[in-house]
C-alpha positions as CSV (number, residue, x, y, z in Angstrom):
1,M,-66.9,13.1,20.8
2,A,-64.6,15.7,22.9
3,V,-62.1,16.2,25.7
4,E,-62.3,18.5,28.2
5,N,-59.5,19.7,30.6
6,L,-59.5,21.3,33.6
7,V,-57.1,23.3,35.6
8,W,-57.8,24.1,39.5
9,V,-57.8,27.9,39.6
10,D,-56.3,27.5,43.3
11,A,-53.5,25.2,42.0
12,W,-52.6,27.5,38.8
13,T,-52.6,30.6,41.1
14,A,-50.6,28.9,43.6
15,A,-47.9,27.9,41.2
16,G,-47.5,31.4,40.4
17,Q,-49.3,32.2,37.1
18,K,-50.5,35.0,35.8
19,E,-52.3,34.6,32.7
20,L,-55.0,32.5,32.0
21,P,-54.0,28.9,31.1
22,S,-54.3,28.0,27.0
23,F,-53.9,25.5,24.4
24,H,-53.5,26.4,20.9
25,G,-53.6,30.3,21.8
26,V,-56.9,29.8,22.6
27,P,-57.4,30.6,26.4
28,Y,-59.2,28.6,28.6
29,D,-62.6,29.4,30.0
30,R,-63.3,30.2,33.8
31,M,-65.6,28.3,35.6
32,Q,-67.3,29.1,39.4
33,D,-71.2,28.0,40.9
34,D,-72.7,31.6,41.5
35,P,-75.0,30.9,44.2
36,A,-77.8,33.7,43.3
37,T,-78.9,31.5,40.4
38,P,-80.0,28.2,40.0
39,A,-77.9,26.7,37.2
40,D,-74.6,24.2,38.0
41,E,-72.6,26.3,35.9
42,A,-69.0,24.7,37.0
43,H,-71.2,21.3,37.6
44,Q,-70.5,21.6,41.6
45,F,-67.1,21.7,41.4
46,Q,-64.5,24.0,42.8
47,P,-63.6,27.0,40.9
48,H,-61.5,26.0,37.5
49,Y,-60.7,27.1,34.2
50,D,-61.6,24.2,31.4
51,R,-61.4,24.3,27.6
52,H,-63.4,22.0,25.1
53,V,-61.8,20.1,22.2
54,W,-64.3,18.9,20.0
55,L,-62.6,15.6,18.1
56,Y,-65.0,12.9,17.0
57,R,-67.8,15.6,16.3
58,E,-67.9,18.5,13.9
59,N,-68.8,21.4,15.9
60,P,-71.0,24.2,13.8
61,S,-70.0,26.2,17.2
62,G,-65.9,25.7,16.2
63,V,-63.4,22.9,17.4
64,F,-62.4,24.9,20.8
65,A,-66.6,25.9,22.1
66,P,-68.0,24.6,25.4
67,F,-70.8,23.4,23.7
68,N,-72.3,21.5,20.3
69,P,-75.6,22.3,19.4
70,A,-75.4,19.5,16.8
71,V,-75.3,17.1,19.9
72,S,-78.0,15.7,22.3
73,C,-78.8,13.2,25.0
74,A,-81.8,12.6,23.3
75,H,-81.4,8.9,22.4
76,H,-79.0,8.2,25.9
77,R,-80.1,4.9,27.2
78,G,-77.6,4.1,29.8
79,A,-77.3,5.4,33.5
80,T,-78.9,9.0,34.3
81,H,-75.3,10.0,36.0
82,H,-71.6,9.0,37.3
83,T,-71.7,7.3,41.0
84,G,-68.1,7.0,40.5
85,A,-68.4,2.9,41.1
86,T,-66.1,0.7,39.5
87,K,-66.9,-2.8,38.3
């Protein structure tokens, strides 16, 4: 439905970049967990920039919006999380 591209903040800064990464002129969002909140804002990843592109499902919030209110996991029947294991 969508593609998410991540750029690690440390790597971006180490490469000497001064501006936010962008895609078609749309700057990436910065994601970083806030230890003061119960939310998992950065999905337990190190601080990063990310950009979502909704390709196969129309997003009423826009093609580059991070969330799509028209998508849910209500009918998901697979594993509840990714283990990283391959078969």
